[in-house]
C-alpha positions in Angstrom: -26.1 1.7 10.5 -26.9 3.3 7.2 -24.5 6.1 6.3 -24.1 8.6 3.4 -20.7 9.8 2.4 -20.0 12.9 0.2 -16.2 13.4 -0.8 -15.5 16.5 -2.9 -12.0 17.4 -4.1 -11.5 20.6 -6.1 -8.3 21.7 -7.8 -7.8 25.3 -8.9 -4.9 26.0 -11.2 -3.0 29.3 -11.6 -3.0 28.8 -15.4 -4.6 26.4 -17.8 -3.4 22.8 -17.7 -4.1 19.9 -19.9 -3.6 16.2 -20.5 -4.8 15.3 -16.9 -4.9 11.5 -16.3 -6.2 10.3 -13.0 -7.2 7.3 -10.8 -9.8 7.6 -8.1 -10.2 5.1 -5.3 -13.5 6.4 -3.7 -16.0 3.6 -4.1 -16.8 1.7 -0.9 -16.4 -2.0 -1.1 -18.7 -4.8 -0.2 -17.7 -7.2 2.6 -19.1 -9.1 5.5 -19.6 -5.9 7.7 -20.5 -3.5 4.8 -22.9 -3.3 1.9 -22.8 -0.6 -0.7 -26.2 0.7 -1.8 -25.2 3.4 -4.3 -22.2 5.1 -5.7 -22.0 8.1 -8.0 -18.8 9.7 -9.3 -18.9 13.1 -11.0 -16.1 14.8 -12.7 -16.0 18.4 -14.0 -15.0 19.2 -16.7 -17.2 16.2 -17.8 -15.4 13.2 -19.1 -15.7 9.5 -19.7 -15.1 7.1 -16.7 -13.9 3.6 -16.7 -13.2 1.3 -13.9 -11.3 -1.9 -12.9 -10.3 -3.9 -9.8 -6.7 -3.5 -8.9 -4.3 -6.2 -7.5 -5.7 -5.8 -4.0 -9.4 -5.9 -5.3 -10.0 -2.2 -4.8 -12.3 -0.5 -7.3 -10.3 2.1 -9.4 -12.0 4.6 -11.6 -9.9 6.1 -14.5 -10.6 9.4 -16.3 -8.8 12.0 -18.3 -9.3 15.6 -19.2 -7.2 16.4 -22.2 -8.5 19.8 -23.1 -7.1 22.9 -21.3 -8.8 23.7 -18.0 -8.2 25.8 -14.9 -10.3 23.7 -12.5 -11.0 20.1 -11.8 -13.7 18.8 -9.5 -14.1 15.2 -8.4 -17.2 14.4 -6.3 -18.0 10.9 -5.0 -21.3 10.2 -3.2 -22.1 6.9 -1.6 -24.7 5.2 0.6 -23.6 2.1 2.7 -25.0 0.0 5.4 -22.4 -1.2 8.0 -22.6 -3.6 10.9 -20.3 -4.3 13.8 -18.3 -7.5 13.5 -18.1 -9.2 16.9 -15.1 -7.5 18.5 -12.3 -9.8 19.7 -11.9 -9.8 23.6 -9.0 -7.5 24.4 -7.8 -9.9 27.1 -7.7 -13.0 24.8 -4.7 -14.9 23.7 -5.5 -16.1 20.1 -2.3 -17.0 18.1 1.3 -17.5 19.2 3.6 -14.9 17.7 6.4 -17.6 17.5 4.4 -19.7 14.9 2.6 -16.8 13.2 5.2 -16.3 10.5 5.2 -19.8 9.2 1.4 -20.0 9.3 0.9 -16.9 7.3 3.3 -17.6 4.3 0.3 -17.5 2.0 -0.6 -15.3 -0.9 -3.1 -13.1 1.0 -0.5 -12.3 3.7 2.8 -12.3 1.9 2.7 -8.7 0.7 1.7 -7.5 4.1 4.9 -8.7 5.7 7.3 -7.0 3.2 8.7 -3.5 3.2 6.6 -1.0 1.0 6.9 2.5 -0.3 6.2 4.3 3.0 6.7 1.4 5.4 10.4 0.6 5.2 12.5 -1.9 7.2 14.5 -0.3 10.0 16.4 -1.4 13.1 14.5 1.5 15.0 11.1 0.0 14.2 12.2 -3.5 15.3 13.6 -2.2 18.6 10.5 -0.1 19.3 8.3 -3.0 18.5 10.2 -5.3 21.0 10.2 -2.6 23.7 6.5 -2.1 23.4 5.5 -5.8 23.4 8.0 -6.5 26.2 8.1 -10.2 25.7 4.5 -10.6 24.7 4.0 -14.0 23.0 0.4 -13.6 21.5 -0.1 -11.9 18.2 -3.5 -10.2 19.1 -2.1 -8.8 22.4 1.0 -7.6 20.6 -1.2 -5.7 18.1 -3.2 -4.2 20.9 -0.1 -3.1 22.7 1.3 -1.4 19.6 -2.0 0.4 18.9 -2.2 1.7 22.4 1.4 2.8 22.5 1.0 4.8 19.3 -2.2 6.4 20.5 -0.6 7.5 23.8 2.9 8.3 22.7 2.2 10.1 19.4 0.5 13.5 19.2 -2.3 13.9 16.6 -1.4 17.2 14.9 -2.8 18.1 11.4 -0.3 19.7 9.0 2.7 18.4 11.0 3.5 15.9 8.2 2.8 15.5 4.5 1.5 12.8 2.3 4.9 11.3 1.6 6.1 11.1 5.2 7.7 7.7 5.9 7.5 5.6 9.0 11.1 6.5 10.0 10.2 10.2 9.8 7.0 9.7 11.8 8.8 7.8 14.5 11.3 10.7 14.9 8.6 13.4 14.9 6.2 11.5 17.3 3.3 13.3 15.8 1.2 13.3 12.7 -2.3 12.3 11.4 -4.1 9.1 10.8 -2.1 8.2 7.8 1.2 8.4 9.8 -0.3 6.6 12.8 -1.4 3.7 10.6 2.0 3.5 8.8 3.8 3.4 12.1 1.6 0.6 13.4 2.0 -1.4 10.2 5.8 -1.0 10.4 5.9 -2.2 14.0 3.6 -5.1 13.3 5.6 -6.2 10.4 8.8 -6.0 12.5 7.3 -8.7 14.6 6.2 -10.8 11.5 2.6 -9.9 12.2 0.8 -9.3 8.8 -0.6 -5.8 8.7 -2.2 -3.6 6.0 -3.3 -0.1 5.4 -7.0 0.6 5.1 -8.5 3.8 3.6 -12.1 4.9 4.3 -14.2 7.3 6.4 -15.3 7.6 10.0 -18.6 8.7 11.2 -18.2 10.9 14.3 -21.8 11.5 15.4 -23.2 14.4 17.3 -21.7 13.5 20.7 -18.4 11.7 19.8 -15.0 13.3 19.5 -13.2 10.9 17.2 -10.1 12.2 15.4 -9.9 11.8 11.6 -13.6 12.1 11.0 -13.4 15.4 9.2 -11.7 14.0 6.2 -10.6 10.7 4.7 -9.5 8.3 7.5 -7.0 5.5 7.7 -6.6 2.6 10.1 -4.9 -0.8 10.2 -6.0 -4.4 9.7 -3.9 -7.2 11.2 -4.2 -10.8 10.3 -5.0 -13.2 13.2 -5.1 -16.9 12.3 -8.5 -18.3 12.8 -10.0 -14.8 13.1 -9.1 -13.2 9.8 -8.2 -9.5 9.3 -9.2 -7.3 12.3 -9.4 -3.6 12.1 -7.6 -1.5 14.6 -7.5 2.3 14.7 -4.4 3.7 16.4 -5.6 7.3 16.0 -8.6 6.6 18.2 -7.3 3.5 20.2 -10.2 1.2 19.3 -11.2 -1.7 17.3 -13.2 -0.7 14.2 -17.0 -0.8 14.3 -20.0 0.2 12.4 -19.0 3.8 12.2 -16.2 2.9 9.9 -16.7 3.0 6.0 -14.0 1.0 4.1 -12.9 2.1 0.7 -10.0 -0.2 0.2 -6.7 -1.8 1.5 -3.2 -2.1 0.5 0.4 -2.3 1.7 0.4 1.3 2.7 -1.1 4.7 1.4 0.6 4.4 -2.0 -1.8 1.5 -2.9 -5.1 3.3 -1.9 -4.8 7.1 -2.4 -8.3 8.7 -2.9 -6.9 10.4 -6.0 -3.8 10.1 -8.1 -2.8 11.4 -11.3 -0.6 13.6 -13.6 -1.2 16.6 -15.8 0.8 19.0 -18.0 1.1 22.6 -17.0 1.8 24.8 -14.0 2.7 23.4 -10.6 0.9 26.3 -8.9 -2.5 25.0 -7.8 -4.8 25.0 -4.8 -6.6 21.9 -3.5 -9.6 21.9 -1.2 -11.2 18.7 0.1 -14.6 18.4 1.8 -15.9 15.2 3.4 -19.3 14.7 5.0 -20.5 11.5 6.6 -24.1 11.5 7.6 -26.2 9.1 9.5 -29.4 7.9 7.6 -30.6 5.1 9.8 -29.0 4.1 13.1 -30.8 0.7 13.3 -29.9 -0.6 9.8 -27.6 -3.5 9.6 -25.9 -5.7 6.9 
């Protein structure tokens, strides 16, 4: 399907600020199941933009506003065509967990087996992962069981956590938003030596669906299954990813792919508003 995405972030400061330096990860990527047709990034006050690919091959736009300002607006608009990768059968056994660790000691997986800023090692995560999988020997089946457990055992509750909530805190709260659900799933998968990474993007809800996380930036998980590559799983909605998902980028956790990140000099008193709109342009289009 062909989709348009509009992502607008507005900051209003209580007093003039200056020397604002920022990174934006808002450009959809190109991959086997997604083609980007257009991308426009607007910043007010107007400024010069540059961009580069980071360590995980995500597109990063850089900009700064040095002069005093009381507002900052960042608006990204994109059009993409997505297609559904053939879903893996949910009753299939694809790769033994016992041999997975040795088979994935390669550059593309190593980082996704290590602790990261929001996904720390813990005995609690290891115990919960073992309890959920209950002797499961297949990597794909273990990933599905973890996804289903988080979806059913954790409550989706906006504003119950914050952007810096860790896996350990989320496991104690048993509630959160898509970012928290993704972090918990990543932590549990890594505890079993199953490579898992954090994906940032958007989700098209449609007129009749009731998918959680479609009103703003969305997050889900990709797990690495030997012979099948990276496979998307969304613990917030308990499903494999499909053509409704628009991928921006991937990393070890949220810290690697925040939509916006920056610093400035001035008052800490500010108000941020974020608006995201994903619109269907053509339901029949495909990559």
